[in-house]
Structures are given as structure tokens and as C-alpha cells.
VEXPA-438294 format. One line per field, with one value per residue: x, y, z of N, C-alpha, C, O in turn; residue in one letter; residue number from 1. Coordinates in Angstrom, 1 decimal. Layout:
n_x	X|...
n_y	Y|...
n_z	Z|...
ca_x	X|...
ca_y	Y|...
ca_z	Z|...
c_x	X|...
c_y	Y|...
c_z	Z|...
o_x	X|...
o_y	Y|...
o_z	Z|...
aa	A|...
i	NUM|...
! end
This chain:
n_x	17.1|19.4|20.9|23.5|24.0|24.7|27.2|28.0|27.5|28.9|32.0|34.0|36.1|39.0|41.0|43.5|46.7|47.0|46.9|45.0|42.4|41.6|41.8|39.5|37.3|37.0|36.5|33.6|32.1|32.9|34.9|37.0|38.6|42.2|43.6|45.8|46.5|48.2|49.2|50.5|50.6|51.8|52.2|50.0|49.1|50.3|48.5|46.7|46.8|46.1|43.1|40.2|40.6|39.1|38.1|40.7|41.4|39.3|39.6|42.0|41.0|39.6|41.1|42.9|40.8|40.3|42.7|42.7|40.1|41.0|42.7|41.1|39.3|41.7|42.5|44.5|44.5|44.2|43.8|41.2|39.5|36.5|35.6|35.1|32.6|30.9|31.3|32.6|34.3|36.4|38.2|40.2|41.6|43.4|44.2|45.7|44.4|45.9|46.8|46.0|47.5|47.5|48.5|50.3|51.9|54.5|56.7|59.5|61.4|62.3|60.9|58.0|58.5|58.9|56.7|54.9|55.4|54.3|51.9|51.0|48.8|46.9|43.9|43.0|41.9|41.1|40.9|39.3|38.8|37.0|35.8|33.9|32.6|30.8|30.8|29.7|29.7|31.8|32.0|31.6|29.0|28.0|29.0|30.3|31.6|32.8|34.0|34.9|35.2|36.9|37.4|40.6|41.6|45.0|47.2|49.1|52.1|55.5|58.5|59.8|58.1|56.9|59.2|60.0|57.7|58.1|59.8|59.3|58.5|55.7|54.5|55.3|54.5|51.3|48.9|49.3|50.5|49.5|47.9|44.9|43.9|46.5|49.9|49.4|47.2|47.5|47.8|46.1|43.5|40.7|38.0|36.2|33.5|33.4|35.0|35.8|36.7|38.8|40.7|41.0|39.0|35.5|33.0|30.3|29.7|31.2|28.8|26.3|27.2|27.5|24.9|24.2|25.0|23.7|23.8|23.3|24.5|24.1|24.1|26.6|27.4|29.4|29.3|32.0|34.7
n_y	-55.7|-52.8|-50.7|-49.9|-51.9|-53.9|-55.7|-54.9|-56.4|-55.0|-54.6|-51.3|-50.0|-48.1|-45.7|-44.7|-43.8|-42.2|-41.5|-39.9|-39.8|-42.6|-42.5|-41.1|-42.0|-44.2|-43.5|-42.2|-44.4|-46.6|-49.6|-49.6|-51.1|-50.5|-50.0|-48.9|-46.4|-46.3|-43.8|-41.5|-39.0|-36.4|-36.6|-35.8|-33.8|-32.1|-32.7|-31.7|-28.6|-25.6|-25.9|-25.3|-25.4|-27.2|-29.0|-29.6|-31.4|-33.2|-34.8|-36.0|-37.5|-39.2|-40.8|-42.4|-44.0|-45.0|-46.5|-48.1|-49.6|-51.2|-52.8|-54.1|-55.8|-57.0|-59.0|-57.9|-56.8|-58.2|-57.5|-56.3|-58.2|-59.8|-57.2|-56.9|-58.7|-57.1|-53.8|-50.7|-48.3|-45.2|-42.2|-39.9|-36.5|-33.6|-30.3|-27.2|-23.8|-20.9|-17.6|-17.7|-20.0|-23.7|-25.8|-28.7|-31.1|-30.2|-31.7|-31.3|-29.6|-27.3|-26.3|-26.2|-24.4|-21.8|-22.0|-21.5|-18.8|-17.5|-17.9|-17.4|-15.4|-15.2|-16.2|-19.1|-22.0|-25.0|-27.6|-30.5|-33.4|-35.8|-39.1|-41.9|-45.5|-47.9|-51.2|-54.4|-57.6|-58.0|-56.0|-52.4|-50.8|-48.3|-44.8|-41.4|-38.5|-35.7|-32.3|-30.4|-27.1|-25.8|-22.7|-21.8|-20.1|-18.7|-18.0|-15.3|-15.9|-16.1|-16.0|-17.6|-19.4|-20.6|-21.4|-23.7|-25.4|-26.4|-28.4|-30.2|-32.4|-32.8|-31.3|-32.0|-34.0|-33.5|-31.9|-28.4|-28.0|-28.0|-29.1|-30.1|-30.9|-31.8|-30.4|-28.4|-27.3|-25.2|-23.4|-22.3|-19.9|-20.3|-22.2|-22.2|-23.8|-27.1|-29.3|-32.2|-32.4|-31.0|-32.7|-34.5|-35.8|-35.3|-36.0|-35.6|-35.1|-37.2|-38.9|-38.0|-38.5|-41.5|-42.1|-40.9|-43.1|-45.8|-46.3|-46.5|-44.4|-45.3|-48.0|-49.1|-48.7|-50.0|-52.0|-52.5|-50.8
n_z	169.5|169.9|167.0|168.1|169.7|168.2|166.3|163.2|159.8|157.6|156.2|157.0|155.5|155.9|154.0|154.8|156.2|158.6|161.8|163.2|162.0|161.9|164.6|165.1|163.5|165.3|167.6|167.1|167.0|165.1|163.6|161.9|159.2|158.2|155.0|153.5|150.9|147.9|146.0|143.8|144.8|144.1|141.5|140.6|141.4|140.0|137.6|137.9|138.5|138.8|139.2|141.0|144.6|146.0|144.2|143.5|146.1|146.4|144.3|144.5|147.2|145.8|143.7|146.1|146.9|144.8|144.8|147.1|146.8|144.7|146.0|147.4|146.5|144.7|146.4|147.5|150.2|152.6|155.9|155.4|154.8|153.6|152.7|150.3|149.5|151.3|151.7|152.7|152.0|152.8|152.1|152.1|152.0|152.8|152.5|153.1|152.4|152.0|152.1|149.2|148.3|148.0|150.7|152.0|153.6|155.6|156.0|157.0|159.8|159.0|157.1|158.0|160.3|158.2|157.5|159.3|160.2|158.2|158.2|161.0|163.1|160.9|158.9|157.5|155.2|156.2|153.8|153.2|151.4|150.4|150.1|149.3|148.8|147.7|148.5|147.3|146.7|144.9|143.5|142.5|143.5|143.9|144.4|146.0|146.8|148.1|149.4|152.5|154.2|156.6|158.5|159.7|162.6|163.3|165.7|166.8|167.3|168.6|167.0|168.5|169.5|167.5|166.2|168.6|168.6|165.8|166.0|167.6|165.9|165.6|163.6|161.0|158.9|158.7|157.2|156.7|158.4|161.3|164.1|165.9|167.6|169.3|170.4|168.3|169.2|170.8|169.8|168.3|167.6|167.4|165.3|162.9|161.5|161.1|163.4|163.1|160.9|160.9|162.0|160.1|159.4|158.5|160.2|159.8|157.3|156.4|157.0|155.4|153.0|153.4|152.9|150.7|149.3|150.2|153.0|156.0|158.7|161.6|161.3|161.2|163.7|166.4|169.3|170.9|170.7
ca_x	18.4|19.3|21.9|24.5|24.5|24.9|28.2|28.1|28.3|29.5|33.3|34.3|37.7|39.4|42.2|44.4|47.5|46.4|46.0|44.2|41.7|41.2|41.3|38.0|36.0|37.1|35.9|32.5|31.9|33.2|36.3|37.8|40.1|43.0|44.7|46.8|46.6|49.1|48.9|51.7|50.0|52.9|51.7|48.2|48.9|50.8|47.8|45.5|47.8|45.4|41.7|39.7|41.0|37.9|38.7|41.8|41.3|38.2|40.2|43.0|40.6|39.1|42.4|43.2|39.5|40.4|44.0|42.2|39.2|41.6|43.3|40.6|38.9|42.5|43.0|45.9|44.3|44.1|43.2|39.7|38.6|35.1|35.1|34.7|31.9|29.8|32.1|32.3|35.6|36.6|38.8|40.2|42.8|43.3|45.5|45.5|44.0|46.4|47.7|45.7|47.9|47.5|49.8|50.1|52.8|55.9|57.8|61.0|61.4|62.9|59.7|57.2|58.5|58.7|55.0|53.9|55.9|53.6|50.4|50.5|47.9|46.0|43.1|43.5|40.8|41.7|40.2|39.2|38.2|36.2|35.2|33.0|32.6|29.9|31.1|28.7|29.6|32.9|32.4|32.0|28.0|27.7|30.0|30.0|32.4|32.4|34.7|34.7|36.3|36.7|38.2|41.5|42.2|46.3|47.6|50.2|53.0|56.2|59.1|60.4|57.2|57.3|60.8|59.9|56.9|58.5|61.2|58.4|57.9|54.3|53.6|56.1|53.6|50.0|48.4|48.8|51.8|49.3|47.1|43.8|43.9|47.7|50.3|49.2|45.8|48.0|48.2|44.6|42.6|39.5|38.0|34.6|33.1|33.4|36.3|36.3|37.6|40.2|41.3|41.1|37.4|34.6|32.0|28.7|29.7|30.8|27.4|25.8|28.0|27.2|23.5|24.3|25.5|22.7|24.1|22.8|25.9|24.2|24.1|27.7|28.1|29.7|29.7|33.2|35.6
ca_y	-55.1|-51.4|-50.3|-49.3|-52.8|-54.9|-55.8|-55.2|-57.5|-54.3|-54.0|-50.5|-49.8|-46.7|-45.8|-43.5|-44.0|-41.1|-42.0|-39.4|-40.0|-43.6|-42.4|-40.4|-43.0|-45.3|-42.9|-42.7|-45.8|-47.5|-50.1|-49.8|-51.7|-49.4|-50.1|-47.4|-46.4|-46.1|-43.0|-40.6|-37.3|-35.1|-36.2|-36.1|-32.6|-31.7|-32.8|-30.8|-27.4|-24.3|-26.2|-25.2|-26.1|-28.2|-30.1|-31.0|-32.1|-34.3|-35.6|-36.9|-38.7|-40.1|-41.5|-42.9|-44.4|-46.1|-47.7|-49.3|-50.6|-52.3|-53.4|-54.6|-56.6|-57.7|-59.7|-57.1|-56.1|-59.6|-57.4|-55.9|-59.7|-59.2|-55.8|-57.0|-58.8|-56.0|-53.3|-49.1|-47.8|-44.5|-42.2|-38.5|-35.8|-32.3|-29.6|-25.9|-23.4|-20.1|-16.5|-17.8|-21.3|-25.0|-26.0|-30.1|-32.0|-29.5|-32.7|-31.1|-28.8|-25.6|-25.8|-26.2|-23.1|-20.9|-21.7|-20.7|-17.7|-16.9|-18.0|-16.4|-14.1|-15.2|-17.5|-20.1|-22.8|-26.3|-28.1|-32.0|-34.3|-37.4|-40.3|-43.1|-46.6|-48.7|-52.5|-55.6|-59.0|-57.9|-54.5|-51.0|-50.5|-46.9|-44.0|-40.6|-37.9|-33.7|-31.9|-30.1|-26.3|-25.0|-21.7|-21.9|-18.6|-18.5|-17.5|-14.5|-16.6|-15.5|-17.4|-18.9|-20.6|-21.4|-22.8|-25.0|-26.1|-27.2|-29.2|-31.2|-33.0|-32.9|-30.5|-32.5|-34.6|-33.4|-30.9|-27.6|-28.2|-27.9|-29.9|-29.1|-32.2|-32.0|-29.4|-27.5|-26.4|-24.1|-21.9|-21.9|-18.9|-21.0|-22.5|-21.9|-25.5|-28.4|-29.4|-33.5|-31.9|-29.8|-33.3|-35.2|-36.8|-34.5|-37.1|-35.0|-35.2|-38.4|-39.5|-38.0|-39.1|-43.1|-41.8|-41.2|-45.0|-46.1|-47.3|-45.6|-44.9|-45.9|-49.4|-49.4|-49.1|-51.0|-51.5|-52.3|-49.8
ca_z	169.9|169.3|166.5|169.3|170.5|167.9|165.4|161.6|158.8|156.6|156.6|157.0|155.1|155.8|153.1|155.6|157.6|159.7|163.2|163.6|161.1|162.7|166.3|164.9|163.2|166.3|168.8|166.9|166.8|163.6|163.9|160.7|158.7|157.2|154.3|152.7|149.3|146.9|145.2|143.4|145.0|143.5|139.9|140.2|141.8|138.7|136.3|138.6|139.0|138.4|139.1|142.0|145.8|146.5|142.9|144.0|147.5|146.1|143.1|145.3|147.7|145.0|143.5|146.9|146.8|143.7|144.6|147.9|146.3|143.7|146.4|148.2|145.0|144.2|147.4|148.4|151.4|153.8|156.9|155.0|154.1|154.0|152.4|148.7|149.7|151.6|152.2|152.4|151.5|153.2|152.0|152.7|151.3|153.5|152.0|153.8|151.9|153.1|151.2|148.0|147.6|148.8|151.1|152.2|154.7|155.1|156.2|157.7|160.6|158.9|156.3|159.3|160.9|157.6|156.8|160.5|160.3|157.0|158.5|162.3|162.4|159.8|158.6|156.5|155.2|155.8|152.7|152.8|150.5|151.4|149.0|149.9|147.6|148.5|147.6|147.1|145.6|144.2|142.4|143.7|143.5|143.9|144.9|146.1|147.0|148.2|150.4|153.9|154.0|158.0|159.0|161.0|163.2|163.8|166.6|166.1|168.3|168.3|166.2|169.6|170.0|166.0|166.5|169.9|168.1|164.8|166.9|168.2|164.9|165.2|162.4|159.8|158.5|158.4|156.3|157.1|159.6|162.6|164.6|167.2|168.9|169.8|170.6|167.8|169.7|171.7|168.6|167.3|168.7|167.2|164.2|162.1|161.1|161.5|163.7|163.4|159.7|161.3|162.8|159.2|158.4|158.5|160.4|159.4|155.4|155.8|157.1|154.5|151.8|152.9|152.4|149.5|148.6|150.5|154.0|157.5|159.6|162.4|161.5|161.5|164.7|166.8|170.9|171.2|170.2
c_x	18.7|20.9|23.0|25.0|24.9|26.4|27.5|28.6|29.2|30.7|33.6|36.4|38.4|41.0|42.8|45.4|47.7|46.1|45.2|42.8|41.0|40.6|39.3|36.6|35.9|35.9|34.2|32.0|32.0|34.5|36.4|38.6|41.3|43.6|44.9|47.1|47.8|49.2|49.8|50.7|50.8|52.4|50.4|48.3|49.7|49.8|46.7|45.7|45.9|43.7|41.3|40.1|40.3|38.0|39.3|42.0|40.6|38.6|41.4|42.4|40.3|40.1|42.9|41.8|40.0|41.6|43.3|41.2|39.8|42.4|42.5|40.0|39.4|43.0|44.1|45.7|43.2|43.0|41.8|39.1|36.8|34.1|34.7|33.1|30.4|30.9|32.0|33.9|35.6|38.2|39.1|41.7|42.7|44.7|44.7|45.7|45.0|46.9|47.3|46.5|47.5|48.2|49.4|51.1|53.8|57.0|59.0|60.5|61.2|61.7|58.5|57.2|58.5|57.6|54.3|54.7|55.0|52.2|50.3|49.7|47.0|45.0|43.2|42.2|41.3|40.1|40.1|38.6|37.8|35.4|35.0|32.7|31.8|30.2|30.2|29.1|30.6|33.0|31.8|30.2|27.5|28.8|29.9|31.2|32.3|33.8|34.0|35.6|36.0|37.6|39.3|41.7|43.6|46.6|49.3|51.1|54.5|57.0|59.6|59.3|57.3|58.5|60.8|58.9|57.3|59.7|60.3|58.5|56.7|53.4|54.1|54.9|51.9|49.5|48.4|50.4|51.1|48.4|46.1|43.7|45.4|48.5|49.8|48.0|46.4|47.9|47.1|43.8|41.5|39.3|36.4|34.6|33.1|34.7|36.6|36.7|38.5|41.3|41.8|40.2|36.3|33.4|30.6|28.9|30.2|29.5|26.2|26.6|27.3|25.8|23.1|24.5|24.5|23.0|24.0|23.7|25.3|24.3|25.5|28.6|28.3|29.8|30.9|33.5|37.2
c_y	-53.6|-51.7|-50.3|-50.8|-53.9|-54.8|-55.9|-55.9|-56.8|-54.1|-52.3|-50.3|-48.3|-46.6|-44.3|-44.4|-43.0|-41.7|-41.4|-39.7|-41.1|-43.6|-41.7|-40.8|-44.1|-44.6|-42.3|-43.7|-46.5|-47.9|-50.6|-50.1|-51.1|-50.7|-49.2|-47.3|-45.9|-45.3|-42.0|-38.9|-36.1|-35.3|-35.8|-34.3|-32.0|-31.6|-31.7|-29.1|-27.0|-25.1|-25.9|-26.3|-27.0|-29.2|-31.2|-32.0|-33.4|-35.4|-36.9|-38.2|-40.0|-41.5|-42.5|-43.7|-45.5|-47.1|-48.8|-49.9|-51.7|-53.2|-54.6|-55.9|-57.7|-58.7|-59.2|-56.9|-57.6|-58.9|-56.6|-57.3|-59.0|-58.3|-56.1|-57.3|-57.7|-54.9|-51.7|-49.0|-46.1|-43.9|-40.7|-38.0|-34.0|-31.7|-28.0|-24.5|-21.5|-18.9|-17.2|-19.2|-22.1|-25.3|-28.0|-30.2|-30.9|-30.6|-32.6|-29.6|-27.4|-25.4|-25.7|-24.7|-21.8|-21.2|-21.2|-19.1|-16.7|-16.8|-17.5|-15.4|-14.0|-16.5|-18.0|-20.9|-24.0|-27.0|-29.7|-32.6|-35.4|-37.9|-41.3|-44.1|-47.3|-50.3|-53.8|-56.5|-58.3|-56.7|-53.0|-50.7|-48.7|-46.0|-42.4|-39.4|-36.2|-33.3|-30.8|-28.8|-25.7|-23.9|-22.2|-20.4|-19.0|-17.8|-16.6|-14.8|-16.0|-16.5|-18.0|-19.8|-21.7|-22.8|-24.1|-25.9|-27.3|-28.5|-30.0|-32.4|-33.1|-32.2|-31.0|-32.9|-34.7|-32.0|-29.5|-27.1|-27.7|-29.0|-29.0|-29.7|-32.2|-30.5|-28.6|-26.4|-25.3|-23.2|-21.6|-21.0|-19.6|-21.1|-22.2|-23.0|-26.4|-29.1|-31.4|-33.2|-31.8|-31.7|-34.4|-35.5|-36.1|-35.9|-36.8|-35.6|-37.0|-39.3|-39.4|-38.5|-40.9|-43.0|-42.0|-42.5|-45.8|-47.2|-46.1|-45.8|-45.5|-47.5|-49.9|-49.5|-49.6|-51.0|-51.9|-51.7|-50.1
c_z	169.4|168.5|167.6|169.6|169.9|167.0|163.6|161.3|157.7|157.0|156.0|156.8|155.0|154.9|153.5|156.2|158.3|160.8|163.8|163.3|161.9|163.9|166.1|164.7|164.2|167.3|168.6|166.7|165.7|164.3|162.5|160.1|158.1|156.2|153.4|151.3|148.6|145.5|145.0|143.3|144.2|142.2|139.6|141.0|140.9|137.5|136.7|138.8|137.8|138.4|140.7|143.3|146.4|145.5|143.4|144.7|147.0|145.2|143.8|146.4|146.7|144.4|144.5|146.9|145.6|143.4|146.1|147.8|145.2|144.7|147.1|147.4|144.6|145.2|148.0|149.7|152.5|155.3|156.4|154.6|154.9|152.8|151.0|149.1|149.8|152.4|152.0|152.4|151.9|152.9|152.0|151.9|151.9|152.9|152.5|152.6|152.2|151.9|149.9|147.7|148.9|149.5|151.6|153.6|154.5|155.2|156.7|159.0|160.2|157.8|156.8|159.6|160.0|157.0|158.0|160.6|159.1|157.6|160.0|162.3|161.9|159.4|157.4|156.7|155.1|154.8|152.7|152.0|150.7|149.8|149.4|148.7|148.4|147.4|147.9|146.2|144.8|143.1|143.6|142.9|143.7|144.9|145.1|146.9|146.8|149.2|151.7|153.9|155.2|158.6|159.9|161.2|164.1|164.5|166.3|167.3|167.4|167.7|167.0|169.9|168.8|166.1|167.5|169.0|166.6|165.4|167.4|166.8|164.4|163.8|161.0|158.9|158.6|158.3|157.0|157.6|160.8|163.2|165.4|167.8|169.4|170.5|169.8|168.5|170.5|171.2|168.0|168.1|168.0|165.6|164.0|161.2|161.6|162.1|163.8|161.6|159.6|161.1|161.1|158.4|158.8|159.1|159.5|157.4|155.1|156.2|156.2|153.2|152.3|153.1|151.5|148.3|149.4|152.4|155.0|158.4|160.9|162.4|161.1|162.6|165.9|168.3|171.1|170.4|170.7
o_x	18.2|21.8|23.4|26.2|25.3|26.9|26.7|29.6|30.0|30.9|33.6|37.4|38.1|41.9|42.8|45.2|48.9|45.2|44.5|42.0|40.0|39.6|38.3|35.5|34.9|34.8|33.5|31.1|31.0|35.1|36.1|39.6|41.3|44.0|44.0|47.8|48.3|49.2|50.1|50.3|50.3|52.2|50.0|47.2|49.8|49.9|46.1|44.8|45.1|43.0|42.0|40.1|40.8|38.1|39.2|42.4|41.1|38.3|41.6|42.8|40.7|39.9|43.4|42.4|39.9|41.8|43.4|41.0|39.4|42.8|42.9|40.3|38.9|44.0|44.7|46.7|42.1|42.1|41.2|37.9|36.4|33.0|33.9|32.3|29.5|31.3|31.3|34.5|34.8|39.2|38.0|42.5|41.8|45.8|43.6|46.7|44.3|47.3|48.4|46.1|47.2|49.3|48.2|51.0|54.1|58.1|59.7|59.5|60.4|61.5|57.7|56.3|58.2|57.4|53.2|54.2|55.1|51.5|49.1|50.0|46.2|45.4|43.6|41.5|42.0|38.9|41.1|37.5|38.7|34.8|36.0|32.6|32.0|29.9|30.1|28.9|30.1|33.8|31.6|30.2|26.3|29.3|29.1|31.6|31.9|34.5|32.8|36.8|35.0|38.6|38.9|41.9|43.5|46.3|50.3|51.1|54.7|56.7|60.1|59.4|57.5|58.7|61.5|59.2|56.9|60.2|61.0|58.6|56.5|52.3|53.6|54.4|51.3|49.6|47.6|51.1|51.8|48.3|46.3|43.3|45.4|47.8|49.5|47.9|45.6|47.8|47.0|43.3|40.7|40.0|35.6|35.5|33.0|35.4|37.4|37.2|39.3|42.2|42.8|40.3|35.9|33.0|30.0|28.2|30.0|29.3|25.3|25.8|26.6|25.4|22.3|24.3|24.7|22.6|24.5|23.9|26.0|24.7|25.6|29.8|27.3|30.4|31.0|33.0|38.1
o_y	-53.2|-52.4|-51.4|-51.0|-54.9|-53.7|-56.8|-56.4|-57.4|-53.6|-52.1|-50.3|-47.5|-47.3|-43.3|-45.5|-43.0|-42.5|-41.9|-39.7|-40.7|-44.1|-41.7|-40.4|-44.8|-45.1|-41.9|-43.6|-47.1|-47.2|-51.7|-49.4|-51.5|-51.9|-48.8|-48.2|-44.9|-45.7|-41.4|-38.1|-35.1|-34.2|-35.4|-33.8|-30.8|-30.8|-31.0|-28.4|-27.4|-24.7|-26.3|-27.6|-27.7|-30.4|-32.5|-33.2|-34.6|-36.6|-38.1|-39.3|-41.1|-42.7|-43.5|-44.6|-46.7|-47.9|-50.0|-50.8|-52.9|-54.3|-55.8|-57.0|-58.7|-59.3|-59.9|-56.8|-57.7|-59.5|-56.3|-57.3|-58.4|-58.4|-55.3|-56.4|-57.5|-55.1|-51.3|-49.9|-45.5|-44.6|-40.1|-38.7|-33.3|-32.2|-27.7|-24.3|-20.9|-19.4|-17.3|-19.6|-21.8|-25.0|-28.4|-29.4|-30.6|-30.5|-33.6|-28.9|-26.6|-24.2|-25.1|-23.9|-20.8|-20.7|-20.6|-18.3|-15.5|-15.8|-17.0|-14.5|-13.1|-17.7|-17.4|-20.8|-24.4|-26.9|-30.3|-32.1|-36.1|-37.4|-41.9|-43.5|-47.3|-50.6|-54.0|-56.3|-57.9|-56.5|-52.8|-50.5|-48.3|-46.4|-42.0|-40.0|-35.6|-34.2|-30.5|-29.0|-25.1|-24.3|-22.9|-19.7|-19.5|-16.6|-17.1|-14.1|-15.7|-17.7|-19.0|-20.9|-22.9|-24.0|-25.1|-27.0|-28.5|-29.5|-30.9|-33.5|-33.4|-32.5|-30.5|-32.1|-35.8|-31.2|-29.4|-26.2|-26.9|-30.0|-27.8|-29.4|-32.9|-29.6|-27.6|-25.1|-24.4|-22.2|-20.7|-21.4|-19.0|-20.5|-21.9|-23.1|-26.4|-29.6|-31.9|-34.3|-32.2|-31.9|-35.1|-35.6|-36.5|-36.6|-37.6|-36.3|-37.7|-40.3|-40.3|-39.0|-41.4|-44.1|-42.7|-42.6|-47.0|-48.3|-45.0|-46.9|-46.4|-48.2|-51.0|-49.9|-49.6|-50.0|-51.4|-51.8|-49.3
o_z	168.3|168.9|167.5|169.8|170.6|167.1|163.1|161.8|157.0|158.1|154.8|157.5|154.0|155.1|152.9|156.7|158.7|160.9|164.7|164.2|162.5|164.3|166.9|165.2|164.2|167.7|169.5|165.9|165.4|165.1|162.0|160.2|156.9|156.5|152.6|150.7|149.1|144.3|146.0|142.5|143.9|141.6|138.5|141.0|141.3|136.6|136.0|139.2|137.0|137.5|141.6|143.2|147.3|145.9|143.5|144.4|147.2|145.3|143.7|146.5|146.8|144.6|143.9|147.4|145.7|142.5|146.1|148.6|145.0|144.3|147.3|147.8|144.2|144.8|148.8|150.4|152.9|155.8|157.4|154.2|155.8|152.4|150.5|149.0|149.0|153.5|151.1|153.0|151.2|153.2|151.8|151.4|151.4|152.8|152.3|152.0|153.0|150.9|149.2|146.6|150.1|148.9|151.4|154.5|153.4|154.6|156.9|158.9|160.6|157.5|156.1|159.2|160.5|155.9|157.8|161.4|159.1|157.5|160.1|161.6|162.0|159.6|156.4|157.7|154.2|155.0|152.2|151.7|151.3|148.8|149.9|147.6|149.6|146.3|149.2|145.0|143.8|142.2|144.8|141.7|143.5|145.9|144.2|147.9|145.9|149.7|151.7|153.7|155.3|159.2|160.8|160.2|165.2|164.2|165.9|168.3|166.2|167.6|166.6|170.6|168.8|166.1|167.3|168.7|166.5|164.8|168.0|167.3|163.3|163.3|160.0|158.1|158.6|159.1|157.8|157.3|161.5|162.4|165.7|169.0|170.4|171.0|170.5|168.4|171.0|171.8|167.2|169.1|168.8|164.8|164.9|160.4|162.9|161.3|164.5|161.1|158.7|160.4|161.1|157.2|159.9|158.2|158.8|156.7|154.1|155.6|156.0|152.4|151.4|153.5|151.1|147.1|149.1|152.8|154.9|158.9|161.4|163.4|160.7|162.7|166.6|168.7|172.3|169.2|170.3
aa	M|S|P|A|H|R|S|T|A|T|T|V|V|L|G|S|A|S|P|A|R|R|R|V|L|R|D|A|G|L|R|P|A|V|V|V|S|D|V|D|E|D|A|L|L|D|E|L|A|G|A|P|P|A|Q|I|V|T|R|L|A|E|A|K|A|D|A|V|V|A|A|V|L|G|D|G|A|P|Q|A|A|G|A|A|T|D|G|V|V|V|T|C|D|S|M|L|L|T|G|G|S|L|A|G|K|P|H|T|A|A|A|A|A|E|R|W|R|R|M|R|G|T|T|G|H|L|I|T|G|H|C|V|R|R|L|R|D|G|E|V|V|A|S|A|S|H|S|Q|S|T|A|I|F|F|S|D|V|S|D|E|V|I|E|R|Y|A|A|T|G|E|P|L|E|V|A|G|A|F|T|L|D|G|I|G|G|W|L|I|D|G|I|D|G|D|P|S|S|V|I|G|I|S|L|P|L|V|R|R|L|L|T|Q|V|G|V|D|V|A|D|L|W|C|A|E|R
i	1|2|3|4|5|6|7|8|9|10|11|12|13|14|15|16|17|18|19|20|21|22|23|24|25|26|27|28|29|30|31|32|33|34|35|36|37|38|39|40|41|42|43|44|45|46|47|48|49|50|51|52|53|54|55|56|57|58|59|60|61|62|63|64|65|66|67|68|69|70|71|72|73|74|75|76|77|78|79|80|81|82|83|84|85|86|87|88|89|90|91|92|93|94|95|96|97|98|99|100|101|102|103|104|105|106|107|108|109|110|111|112|113|114|115|116|117|118|119|120|121|122|123|124|125|126|127|128|129|130|131|132|133|134|135|136|137|138|139|140|141|142|143|144|145|146|147|148|149|150|151|152|153|154|155|156|157|158|159|160|161|162|163|164|165|166|167|168|169|170|171|172|173|174|175|176|177|178|179|180|181|182|183|184|185|186|187|188|189|190|191|192|193|194|195|196|197|198|199|200|201|202|203|204|205|206|207|208|209|210|211|212|213|214|215|216|217|218|219|220|221|222|223|224|225
! end
């Protein structure tokens, strides 16, 4: 039986509340359990102030992995039953590097509109940190982490378009105040890099990180999605 037609005993855990990340993994053949991490990102960002952007987002992803692993190993994640015995935890964190500064989620329409007025017509870099932890028999047996950067070419759109986009609510809770696979796709002239990373999780990078912890991604593919 080929890998694409057998179910896997390894439980894949996505440590993110992002529907887009979950959708990317499901469309790519995985059926992850979702365990949302409990991390004080603002406090960690304060600690990491001045660090290189790639290091910041990777450290955030690692902190999320620590929290998710603790929940899984401490029986605080019943939706990920089996992961402690044979599991893979995948976590991510994305931020946009623009104008020399890192930006996360704007949270409000006013903040999203202001950010778009600054970045329209420019090029930013969406940097996503990734962490993969391999669980076996109640402990972490391997870990790998890295980041992926993709250039984003923002359209030089009008103030009216910006205000209307912010009013949709879509950019409020996404890193960089834009999406590639939603309404925001109308406002992106192009990208240079991995499109899945822009949506929130880089499939090529996750595949390489899985290899580093001793897992072949093809063994995780499921017939039913």
C-alpha cells in the first residue's frame, strides 16, 4: 500500500489557532490536531528587543512549541491523544519586516489602515519562524527550527481601497495586515519566495525540519482530508 493511501500512527499537532495554517496542512495531506499555545508574546518580544528578525520569529515559534509540548505531555491536550507516545509538534510565528521594523497583527482597523498607508508601493519581507519537535514515549527526542523569508510587493493602492480593506476585518488578526489567499490578494503585486510561507507555514521548510528530526513527510500523508 502506498504512503498516500495508508493512515499514519504518528499524531501531527499544529500549535496554532490559525485557520490558514491548518488549511495549508490539510490541503497538503495532513490531518493535524490543533493545540493552541499559551505564550506571552509581548513579554518575549521585549526580551528579544534588538535581536535579528529571523531570530525573533524563530524564538517565538520555539516558545510556542515549549508550551504545546508541555500541554501534550501533561495530558492537557485531549484532542491530541497519542501524540505523547508518537507525535510531531509543529509551531510557527510570522512577522512582517518593513521599513526596518518588525510588525505583527494590527488588531484594529485604524492600525491596519495606517500600516497599509506606510507600506503601499513598497516591498516587505514576511518572516516566519518554524519549530518541529519529535515526541516518543513521553519525551522530546529531537527538535529542529528555522525561519523562512519571502518578499512581498505591495500594490500602490488608494486611501479609499485601504480604508475599505481595513473595514472588512480581514487584516486585523494576520501578521503584516494582509493575506495572500483572501481579499488581500487583490492588493499584492507579487511575491518572491515560498507562497505557503506567506499564508503562514512553509511546506518546504517543514519538510526539511521533519527530516532533521527523523520523520519522512510522506509517512504523514493521509488518504482522507
